[in-house]
C-alpha positions as CSV (number, residue, x, y, z in Angstrom):
1,M,199.1,83.1,178.4
2,K,195.8,81.5,178.6
3,L,192.9,83.9,177.8
4,S,190.0,84.3,179.5
5,N,186.6,83.4,178.4
6,R,185.6,87.0,177.9
7,V,188.8,88.3,175.9
8,A,188.1,85.1,173.9
9,I,184.9,86.0,173.1
10,C,186.0,89.6,172.3
11,T,188.6,88.6,170.1
12,S,186.2,86.5,168.2
13,V,183.8,89.0,167.7
14,A,187.3,91.1,166.3
15,V,188.0,88.6,164.0
16,N,184.6,88.0,162.6
17,V,184.2,91.8,161.5
18,A,187.8,91.9,160.4
19,L,187.0,90.9,156.8
20,A,184.7,94.1,157.1
21,G,187.9,96.5,158.5
22,F,190.1,94.9,155.6
23,L,187.4,96.3,153.4
24,C,187.3,99.5,154.9
25,L,191.2,99.9,154.1
26,R,190.5,98.9,150.2
27,S,187.2,100.8,149.7
28,S,186.2,104.5,150.7
29,S,184.2,104.4,154.0
30,P,181.4,105.7,152.3
31,V,180.5,102.6,150.5
32,V,180.8,100.6,153.4
33,G,178.8,103.2,155.0
34,T,176.3,102.5,152.3
35,G,176.7,98.6,152.5
36,I,176.0,98.8,156.7
37,R,173.1,101.0,155.9
38,A,171.6,99.0,153.4
39,A,171.9,95.6,155.4
40,A,170.5,97.4,158.4
41,K,167.0,98.7,156.4
42,S,167.0,94.9,154.9
43,S,167.3,93.6,158.2
44,N,164.6,94.6,161.2
45,A,165.5,92.0,163.1
46,L,169.0,92.4,163.4
47,A,169.2,94.3,166.8
48,S,167.3,91.1,168.2
49,R,169.3,88.1,167.4
50,G,171.6,86.5,169.6
51,A,172.3,87.2,173.1
52,A,174.5,90.0,174.1
53,V,178.2,89.8,174.4
54,M,179.7,89.3,178.1
55,S,181.4,92.8,178.5
56,L,184.8,93.0,179.6
57,T,186.6,94.7,182.6
58,K,187.9,97.8,181.8
59,S,191.7,97.0,182.2
60,Q,190.8,94.2,180.2
61,R,189.2,96.1,177.5
62,A,191.6,98.9,177.9
63,S,194.6,96.9,177.7
64,G,193.6,94.8,174.3
65,M,192.7,98.1,172.7
66,K,196.0,99.3,173.5
67,N,198.1,96.4,172.0
68,A,195.4,96.5,168.6
69,A,196.7,100.1,168.6
70,F,200.4,99.8,168.6
71,N,200.6,96.8,166.7
72,Q,198.4,97.7,163.7
73,P,197.8,101.2,163.7
74,A,195.8,101.1,160.4
75,R,193.5,97.9,161.0
76,F,192.7,99.1,164.5
77,Q,191.4,102.9,162.9
78,A,189.6,101.0,160.0
79,L,188.0,98.5,162.7
80,Q,187.1,101.4,165.1
81,Q,185.1,103.4,161.9
82,V,183.5,99.7,161.2
83,G,182.6,99.0,164.8
84,A,180.5,102.5,165.3
85,L,178.8,102.1,162.2
86,A,178.1,98.8,163.8
87,H,176.7,100.1,166.7
88,K,174.6,102.4,165.2
89,S,172.8,99.8,163.0
90,G,172.3,97.9,165.9
91,A,174.6,95.1,166.4
92,K,175.2,94.0,169.6
93,S,175.8,90.3,169.7
94,I,178.3,88.5,167.9
95,E,176.1,86.7,165.7
96,D,174.8,90.5,164.7
97,F,178.1,91.0,164.0
98,R,178.8,88.1,161.9
99,T,175.8,88.6,159.7
100,L,176.5,92.4,159.2
101,A,179.9,91.6,157.8
102,Q,178.3,89.4,155.4
103,D,175.5,91.7,154.8
104,V,178.7,94.3,154.0
105,V,180.1,92.6,151.8
106,C,177.4,91.3,149.7
107,Q,176.4,94.8,149.5
108,L,179.7,96.1,148.2
109,G,179.6,92.9,145.7
110,K,176.2,94.7,144.1
111,E,177.8,98.0,144.1
112,N,181.3,97.2,142.0
113,G,179.9,93.7,140.5
114,N,182.4,91.3,141.9
115,Q,182.1,88.2,142.0
116,A,183.8,87.1,144.9
117,L,182.1,89.6,147.0
118,L,179.0,88.7,145.3
119,N,179.4,85.2,146.7
120,A,178.3,86.5,150.2
121,C,175.0,87.0,149.4
122,N,174.4,83.1,148.8
123,V,174.3,81.5,152.0
124,E,171.3,79.6,151.1
125,W,171.8,75.7,151.3
126,Y,168.9,74.7,149.1
127,G,167.1,75.9,145.7
128,P,168.8,77.2,142.8
129,D,171.0,79.5,143.8
130,R,172.9,77.3,146.2
131,P,176.6,76.5,146.6
132,K,177.9,74.2,143.8
133,W,180.4,71.7,143.8
134,L,182.4,73.9,141.2
135,P,181.4,77.9,140.3
136,D,178.8,78.4,137.7
137,A,181.3,79.4,135.1
138,F,183.1,76.2,135.3
139,L,179.9,73.8,135.2
140,A,178.4,72.8,132.0
141,G,175.3,72.7,134.4
142,V,173.5,71.0,136.9
143,P,171.2,67.7,136.4
144,D,167.5,68.4,136.0
145,Y,167.0,66.0,138.9
146,L,169.5,67.8,141.3
147,T,167.2,70.6,142.4
148,G,168.6,72.0,145.7
149,E,165.5,70.3,147.5
150,Y,167.6,67.9,149.9
151,P,170.4,68.9,152.5
152,G,173.9,68.2,150.6
153,D,173.1,68.7,146.7
154,Y,175.7,70.5,145.6
155,G,175.1,69.4,141.6
156,W,177.7,66.9,141.5
157,D,176.3,63.6,139.7
158,A,178.6,63.0,137.2
159,L,177.8,59.3,136.5
160,G,174.3,60.0,136.6
161,L,173.4,57.1,139.3
162,S,170.6,59.1,140.7
163,S,168.7,59.9,137.6
164,D,166.2,57.8,138.7
165,P,163.8,59.0,142.0
166,E,163.7,55.6,143.3
167,T,167.5,54.8,142.9
168,F,168.0,58.6,144.6
169,A,165.4,58.0,147.5
170,N,167.6,54.7,148.5
171,Y,171.5,56.1,147.6
172,R,169.9,59.4,150.0
173,E,169.1,56.9,152.6
174,A,172.1,54.9,152.4
175,E,174.7,57.5,152.4
176,L,173.1,59.2,155.6
177,L,173.1,55.9,157.3
178,H,176.9,55.7,156.4
179,A,177.5,58.7,157.3
180,R,176.4,58.8,160.6
181,W,178.0,55.5,161.4
182,A,181.2,56.9,160.1
183,M,180.5,59.6,162.3
184,L,180.6,57.4,165.1
185,G,183.0,55.0,164.2
186,A,185.5,57.5,163.6
187,L,185.0,59.1,167.4
188,G,185.2,55.6,168.4
189,C,188.4,54.9,166.4
190,I,190.5,58.1,168.0
191,F,188.5,58.2,171.5
192,P,190.6,55.7,173.2
193,E,193.9,56.7,171.6
194,I,193.3,60.0,173.1
195,L,192.0,58.8,176.6
196,A,195.8,56.3,177.0
197,K,197.9,58.7,175.5
198,N,196.7,62.2,176.9
199,Y,195.1,61.2,180.2
200,G,196.4,57.7,181.0
201,V,193.1,55.7,181.3
202,G,194.5,52.3,181.9
203,L,193.2,50.3,178.4
204,E,194.5,46.7,177.7
205,E,194.2,47.7,174.0
206,P,193.7,51.7,173.0
207,V,194.3,50.5,168.9
208,W,190.5,50.6,167.5
209,F,191.7,47.6,165.1
210,K,192.9,45.3,167.8
211,A,190.2,46.1,170.4
212,G,187.8,43.5,169.3
213,A,190.7,40.5,169.0
214,L,190.8,40.6,172.9
215,V,187.6,39.1,173.4
216,L,188.8,36.1,170.9
217,N,192.1,35.6,173.0
218,D,189.8,34.6,175.9
219,K,190.1,38.3,177.5
220,S,187.7,41.4,178.3
221,I,186.6,44.6,177.0
222,D,186.6,46.7,179.7
223,Y,184.8,50.0,178.6
224,L,186.7,53.3,179.5
225,G,189.0,50.9,181.5
226,S,186.6,49.7,184.4
227,P,185.3,46.6,184.9
228,Q,182.3,48.5,186.7
229,L,181.0,49.6,183.4
230,V,180.9,47.2,180.6
231,H,182.6,43.8,181.3
232,A,182.6,42.3,177.7
233,S,184.3,38.6,177.8
234,S,181.7,37.0,175.6
235,I,181.5,37.3,171.8
236,I,178.2,36.0,171.7
237,A,176.9,38.2,174.4
238,I,178.4,41.3,172.6
239,A,176.8,40.4,169.1
240,A,173.4,39.6,171.3
241,A,173.3,43.2,172.7
242,Q,174.2,44.8,169.3
243,V,171.5,43.0,167.3
244,L,168.7,43.8,170.2
245,L,169.7,47.4,171.0
246,M,170.9,48.5,167.4
247,G,168.8,46.1,165.5
248,G,165.5,46.9,167.8
249,A,166.5,50.7,166.6
250,E,167.0,50.2,163.2
251,A,163.9,48.2,162.6
252,Y,161.4,51.5,163.9
253,R,163.4,53.7,162.0
254,A,162.9,51.6,158.6
255,S,159.3,51.3,160.0
256,G,159.0,54.6,160.3
257,V,156.7,54.3,163.3
258,A,157.9,55.0,166.9
259,P,157.0,52.8,169.7
260,N,154.0,54.9,170.5
261,G,153.0,54.2,167.5
262,E,153.6,57.9,166.0
263,A,154.8,57.9,162.3
264,F,157.8,59.8,161.8
265,D,160.3,61.0,158.8
266,K,162.5,57.6,158.0
267,M,165.1,60.2,157.9
268,H,165.1,62.3,160.2
269,P,162.9,60.6,163.1
270,G,163.2,63.5,166.0
271,G,160.4,63.1,168.4
272,D,161.6,61.9,172.1
273,Y,163.3,58.2,170.7
274,F,165.2,59.5,167.9
275,N,165.7,63.3,169.0
276,P,166.1,63.3,172.8
277,L,168.2,66.5,173.1
278,K,165.1,68.5,171.1
279,L,167.3,69.7,168.7
280,G,166.3,71.6,165.5
281,K,163.5,73.2,167.5
282,D,161.9,75.4,164.5
283,E,162.3,74.2,160.6
284,A,165.0,76.4,159.8
285,D,167.2,75.1,162.5
286,L,166.5,71.7,161.2
287,A,167.1,72.6,158.0
288,E,170.6,73.7,158.6
289,L,171.0,70.9,161.0
290,K,170.6,68.6,158.1
291,V,173.5,70.1,155.9
292,K,176.0,70.5,158.7
293,E,175.0,66.6,159.6
294,I,175.6,65.1,155.9
295,K,178.6,67.6,155.4
296,N,180.2,65.9,158.9
297,G,179.3,62.6,157.8
298,R,180.9,62.6,154.7
299,L,183.9,64.4,156.1
300,A,183.7,60.8,158.3
301,M,183.4,58.3,155.8
302,F,186.7,59.4,154.4
303,S,188.4,59.4,157.5
304,M,187.2,56.0,158.3
305,L,188.5,55.2,154.5
306,G,191.9,56.9,155.9
307,F,192.4,55.0,159.3
308,Y,191.3,51.4,157.2
309,I,194.5,52.0,155.2
310,Q,196.5,53.3,158.2
311,A,195.8,50.4,160.1
312,A,196.6,48.2,156.9
313,T,199.9,49.7,156.2
314,T,201.5,51.1,159.5
315,G,199.4,48.7,162.5
316,N,199.3,51.9,164.4
317,G,196.0,53.5,165.3
318,P,195.2,57.0,163.9
319,L,196.5,59.0,166.8
320,Q,199.8,57.4,166.7
321,N,200.6,58.0,163.0
322,L,199.7,61.7,163.6
323,V,202.0,61.9,166.6
324,D,204.7,60.0,164.5
325,H,204.1,62.3,161.4
326,R,204.6,65.7,163.6
327,A,207.6,63.9,164.7
328,D,209.6,63.4,161.7
329,A,207.0,65.0,158.7
330,A,209.5,64.1,155.9
331,N,210.0,60.4,156.6
332,E,206.5,59.7,158.3
333,N,203.9,60.2,155.2
334,I,202.1,58.3,152.6
335,F,205.2,58.1,150.4
336,K,207.3,56.0,152.9
337,Y,204.5,53.3,151.9
338,V,203.9,54.2,148.3
339,F,207.3,53.3,147.6
340,T,208.4,50.5,149.6
341,S,206.3,47.5,150.4
342,P,205.9,46.7,153.9
343,E,204.7,43.2,154.9
344,P,200.7,43.6,155.7
345,V,199.5,44.4,159.0
346,L,196.1,42.9,158.7
């Protein structure tokens, strides 16, 4: 049964406070109450965060409560207690409940000294208290030059590749640019297959590593299967367009000066030309977005490596490989190609 948006939002709220509810079952309610009250005192802005959650209708609320009380009576009672305390502290939006649950876990960790709970207190992505690639107990120490100043710094540089400041700056720029290309590339590799397989878009060749060969074989590439959009039939024209459009944008970025003469950060240019959606409106949001960008970019680089290996070994695109694996996971997996010697497909 498909849930309405309101029910989905309510479920999201319940999931975000479920951890606090679980702790209610494992701890005495006075301790949880202490945690919530301490968190409320330490954050005067709690009630003003985010927009209010869209309210459920009476029938939806009654039905959801009835099912929860019947299936999980103990947890339902615990969540009722948490909800009452949360509302007393001023929580209204989803973000309020999420922050409150985190603050409760943090406060419990401070009271009982549990390191796992204390990790909830560390929500920073910069500075010396940022999360590390291994827990502190397993680390011999973080290199002095990895201070947490830059996004995505988890204190790992086993080979000391970034010990020189100039080299460090070059590696940071190279990583970020490769990450951005990988995110675009990963989307471009799988999106045509999704359109062709799931939505019936008439792409002549949806597999990413085979599409470019169409132009070399005197055929055309019609973007989204429509010749009215982009009808690419000349490799020379394609290369020229890439040099002018992509090369021009990269030249401006590398120079650090926008077309209007305004200077900007080469790593995160922003402005009207490089940030048309106006993301990162303040420093706090921008700092968080930088971390999200590099984390997703690193995943995308690994994804692209996987796409390359899959193309070379199976001759299929990533979506088809996923479909084959889900249909027969016992046989369609990496071991099929590790222990055999298939003919190369590239």
